NUTI-321446 format. One line per 8 residues: number of its first residue (from 1); their letters; for each residue x, y, z of C-alpha. Coordinates in pm, whole numbers, plus 50000, padded with zeros to 5 digits. Example, Ala and Ser with C-alpha at 12.3 -4.5 7.8 and 13.67 -1.06 7.14 Angstrom:
BEGIN
1) as) 51230 49550 50780 | 51367 49894 50714;
! end
This chain:
BEGIN
1) mlteella) 50000 50000 50000 | 50278 50243 50091 | 50468 50182 49769 | 50151 50198 49560 | 50055 50537 49703 | 50408 50669 49661 | 50399 50571 49293 | 50046 50706 49251;
9) srarmrqv) 50154 51040 49395 | 50439 51061 49145 | 50213 50967 48855 | 49972 51244 48953 | 50251 51499 48977 | 50383 51401 48635 | 50035 51450 48492 | 49981 51790 48650;
17) tavfqger) 50329 51920 48556 | 50313 51809 48193 | 50188 52157 48093 | 50513 52320 48208 | 50737 52336 47903 | 50955 52601 47743 | 50906 52948 47893 | 50654 52806 48138;
25) llgprlai) 50932 52621 48323 | 51022 52947 48495 | 50712 53157 48438 | 50645 53500 48587 | 50787 53615 48919 | 50491 53611 49155 | 50485 53591 49533 | 50215 53322 49523;
33) vnpplwei) 50387 53075 49287 | 50725 52909 49249 | 50913 52867 48923 | 50784 52523 48816 | 51128 52389 48722 | 51251 52471 49073 | 50941 52325 49240 | 50966 51996 49050;
41) ghvgwfqe) 51327 51959 49164 | 51234 52052 49520 | 50986 51762 49535 | 51261 51516 49445 | 51506 51680 49685 | 51255 51653 49971 | 51196 51284 49907 | 51567 51211 49893;
49) rwclrqrp) 51647 51424 50197 | 51403 51245 50427 | 51382 50895 50282 | 51743 50834 50178 | 51983 51088 50326 | 51855 51131 50682 | 52069 50943 50932 | 51942 50840 51279;
57) dgtladsi) 52165 51103 51441 | 52011 51379 51231 | 52305 51431 50997 | 52267 51401 50621 | 52441 51183 50369 | 52539 51344 50039 | 52277 51390 49769 | 52308 51202 49442;
65) legadaly) 52275 51545 49278 | 52572 51774 49339 | 52468 52103 49496 | 52109 51991 49558 | 52083 52152 49901 | 52189 52493 49767 | 51921 52469 49500 | 51617 52311 49658;
73) dssavahd) 51613 52355 50036 | 51303 52573 50067 | 51394 52673 50423 | 51727 52816 50312 | 51666 52934 49955 | 51468 53260 49952 | 51160 53256 49734 | 51260 53558 49527;
81) trwdlplp) 51594 53401 49432 | 51455 53076 49292 | 51420 53215 48939 | 51791 53301 48927 | 51940 52968 49036 | 52151 52751 48802 | 51879 52487 48781 | 51932 52162 48592;
89) tlqatqdy) 51738 52114 48270 | 51392 51964 48283 | 51525 51629 48160 | 51802 51627 48419 | 51552 51722 48689 | 51317 51443 48588 | 51607 51198 48582 | 51696 51304 48936;
97) lsavlerv) 51339 51246 49057 | 51326 50906 48889 | 51657 50800 49041 | 51547 50904 49389 | 51212 50728 49356 | 51377 50409 49235 | 51608 50407 49536 | 51323 50473 49780;
105) verlqrtp) 51112 50190 49639 | 51412 49955 49653 | 51478 50049 50014 | 51114 49992 50106 | 51125 49649 49950 | 51450 49566 50127 | 51342 49687 50473 | 50959 49676 50475;
113) dderlryf) 50938 49681 50855 | 51153 49991 50904 | 50901 50215 51081 | 51122 50522 51056 | 51148 50478 50679 | 50774 50416 50650 | 50706 50742 50834 | 50926 50943 50599;
121) vrlatfhe) 50787 50774 50288 | 50438 50872 50399 | 50562 51227 50466 | 50718 51246 50120 | 50401 51109 49957 | 50180 51371 50119 | 50435 51644 50049 | 50425 51550 49679;
129) dmhaeafh) 50044 51543 49685 | 50039 51897 49823 | 50279 52021 49557 | 50074 51853 49284 | 49773 52053 49402 | 49988 52366 49416 | 50090 52305 49053 | 49721 52266 48970;
137) ytcqtldy) 49622 52603 49112 | 49934 52759 48958 | 49785 52659 48623 | 49469 52847 48720 | 49666 53149 48839 | 49865 53170 48515 | 49569 53093 48281 | 49719 52765 48160;
145) edplssev) 49506 52474 48047 | 49374 52233 48309 | 49618 51940 48331 | 49349 51728 48497 | 49066 51822 48263 | 48957 51459 48234 | 48860 51461 48600 | 48500 51565 48666;
153) eafsedee) 48424 51802 48950 | 48131 51678 49158 | 47905 51984 49155 | 47526 51972 49166 | 47367 52224 48932 | 47019 52188 49080 | 47105 52296 49431 | 47121 52673 49413;
161) apaadlsf) 46898 52722 49717 | 47067 52817 50046 | 47192 52517 50237 | 46996 52388 50532 | 47166 52406 50869 | 47269 52110 51078 | 47235 52166 51452 | 47477 52041 51717;
169) pgggfvlg) 47422 52051 52093 | 47769 52161 52191 | 47949 52039 52500 | 48279 51854 52520 | 48442 51762 52189 | 48770 51583 52127 | 48964 51792 51874 | 49265 51656 51687;
177) avpgqddf) 49414 51324 51589 | 49384 51022 51816 | 49711 50826 51848 | 49698 50507 51645 | 49381 50598 51457 | 49563 50695 51135 | 49894 50559 51011 | 50029 50913 50965;
185) vfdnekwa) 49933 51256 51097 | 50115 51588 51086 | 50254 51747 51397 | 49993 52025 51400 | 49717 51762 51437 | 49869 51622 51758 | 49714 51535 51978 | 49347 51487 52055;
193) hevqlrpf) 49230 51709 52340 | 48890 51810 52471 | 48744 52150 52393 | 48410 52295 52491 | 48166 52392 52217 | 47857 52604 52251 | 47547 52480 52067 | 47584 52573 51699;
201) aiaakpvt) 47418 52534 51361 | 47631 52500 51047 | 47539 52492 50679 | 47528 52141 50532 | 47721 52254 50224 | 47959 52536 50131 | 47835 52873 50006 | 47742 52838 49639;
209) naayaafv) 47810 53065 49344 | 47442 53161 49339 | 47448 53267 49704 | 47771 53457 49664 | 47642 53629 49349 | 47359 53778 49554 | 47620 53926 49787 | 47814 54065 49490;
217) eaggtppr) 47500 54220 49342 | 47444 54389 49678 | 47787 54554 49658 | 48025 54279 49766 | 48358 54205 49602 | 48338 53947 49323 | 48588 53660 49326 | 48901 53728 49123;
225) ywqkidgv) 48793 53510 48829 | 48440 53643 48785 | 48321 53883 48516 | 47986 53987 48376 | 47954 53902 48008 | 47639 54027 47834 | 47482 54081 48174 | 47551 53728 48297;
233) waergfgq) 47814 53629 48548 | 48089 53410 48405 | 48390 53247 48568 | 48734 53202 48416 | 48872 52857 48479 | 49212 52755 48342 | 49203 53025 48076 | 48846 52964 47959;
241) wrklrgga) 48532 53162 48036 | 48214 52973 48113 | 47875 53061 48250 | 47869 53060 48627 | 47736 52734 48769 | 47502 52846 49042 | 47503 52524 49241 | 47882 52490 49254;
249) pvrhvdcn) 48069 52596 49569 | 48214 52942 49524 | 48591 52925 49511 | 48895 53152 49497 | 48746 53361 49778 | 48999 53474 50035 | 48928 53471 50407 | 48870 53846 50420;
257) daqaycrw) 48600 53829 50154 | 48447 53525 50321 | 48420 53728 50641 | 48262 54016 50444 | 48002 53778 50302 | 47924 53654 50652 | 47866 54008 50778 | 47630 54073 50486;
265) akrrlpte) 47443 53745 50538 | 47435 53789 50917 | 47621 53461 50954 | 47973 53370 51064 | 48255 53134 50974 | 48281 52817 51182 | 48571 52762 51414 | 48791 52470 51318;
273) aewecaas) 48661 52276 51618 | 48301 52328 51502 | 48398 52222 51152 | 48571 51905 51271 | 48280 51819 51497 | 48029 51868 51217 | 48235 51685 50954 | 48143 51347 51100;
281) hpglrwgs) 47774 51411 51034 | 47655 51218 50725 | 47459 51521 50609 | 47760 51753 50594 | 47905 51765 50243 | 48271 51850 50207 | 48559 51784 49971 | 48502 52021 49673;
289) vwewtssd) 48685 52322 49812 | 48910 52395 50106 | 48701 52581 50361 | 48811 52885 50558 | 48747 52883 50931 | 48763 53169 51176 | 49049 53000 51365 | 49405 53121 51365;
297) flpypgfa) 49663 52854 51289 | 49802 52782 51634 | 49960 52478 51803 | 49752 52235 52002 | 49836 52193 52373 | 50167 52013 52422 | 50275 52068 52062 | 50612 51921 51968;
305) adpykeys) 50753 51962 51618 | 50811 51648 51414 | 51145 51598 51232 | 51032 51821 50946 | 51026 52121 51178 | 50952 52373 50906 | 50611 52228 50824 | 50403 52396 51097;
313) epwfgthk) 50591 52594 51358 | 50711 52888 51142 | 50353 52968 51040 | 50178 52970 51377 | 49996 53296 51442 | 50020 53435 51086 | 49789 53200 50897 | 49424 53097 50910;
321) vlrgasfs) 49306 52736 50923 | 49120 52580 50631 | 48951 52244 50666 | 48827 51970 50434 | 48976 51916 50088 | 48937 52044 49734 | 48845 51865 49412 | 49221 51856 49343;
329) tprrlarr) 49319 51691 49672 | 49399 51318 49662 | 49157 51133 49887 | 49444 50980 50085 | 49513 51328 50220 | 49151 51414 50304 | 49053 51346 50665 | 48858 51529 50933;
337) tfrnfyqp) 49160 51623 51145 | 49380 51758 50863 | 49462 52127 50904 | 49545 52330 50596 | 49664 52685 50649 | 49715 52999 50442 | 49743 53371 50498 | 49395 53530 50492;
345) hrgdvfcg) 49455 53722 50168 | 49520 53404 49966 | 49235 53336 49729 | 49439 53177 49454 | 49407 52829 49605 | 49095 52616 49557 | 48924 52764 49862 | 48568 52849 49960;
353) frtcqq) 48374 52849 50286 | 48056 52754 50469 | 47874 52953 50735 | 47718 52914 51079 | 47427 53086 51247 | 47540 53376 51461;
! end
């Protein structure tokens, strides 16, 4: 299972990065994207660093690619400099990724019971999944074609009416991951602890385009990819304009605009604890868009960073928590306790929101 998912993650990344050729390998300098050629190499570097080079004492063996650390260590290489690095060619980069993957699979086969290796393989798999999704929304940001256009988004066109609310009684709720329940969790999910919830009512589905359009018509800010064409709202997706699908979850709405919608609708965003509590209800639909919550991204009680220390700790207090998953998220990464996090002005990702009664 571990090897199969590792290979599936690589296959997905190859599919989503196939659109990056020629001038697109570097692309424009934007704060919200990486140069694709650098990011592809970084994925391979990360897998090698944790699955092959990491020694038990914390030191690193040499990379099979000379100078890899100076090129691809995202904690040490400033974002703005990544366009100016002496990056290998695309073919050389792909060869590096293939060589690393081959060695990781061989090591898994040779030492299948090595729990430390299994942990880092799972980490590398999820890391690659996240970057594949980042490549996907980079295509949207840069108006490139959809590399996953054969995949159908599960939107219901006949459900433009406001979502019904699901009511919860409140009380004690165990927030976070339970040890042993999943074979891998990130450090920011650790560990389960009881919180107190007030009674609350939360929408059964995210805010739809139709609902958000009413807010826009009343003076709200339209999402970045909306435009009126011949008096009808249209949405630009991967470089193509199409009529707005009223029943689809609104997406590419940043947290600030989500909060503005809530003020207009006399609603509020859920806390992440409310979202996680409600997500176990069979009537709560999630998984089409990442969903903003009102919660700041903060550590749980007793937080201790895992070996990849840069994953969570540097971002505490500056980001907002999103919950759920998007249509671009592999299902192996989608679980109730997973905490995504972005700065509140980021609307370029596949994000939307649902609301609660005040």
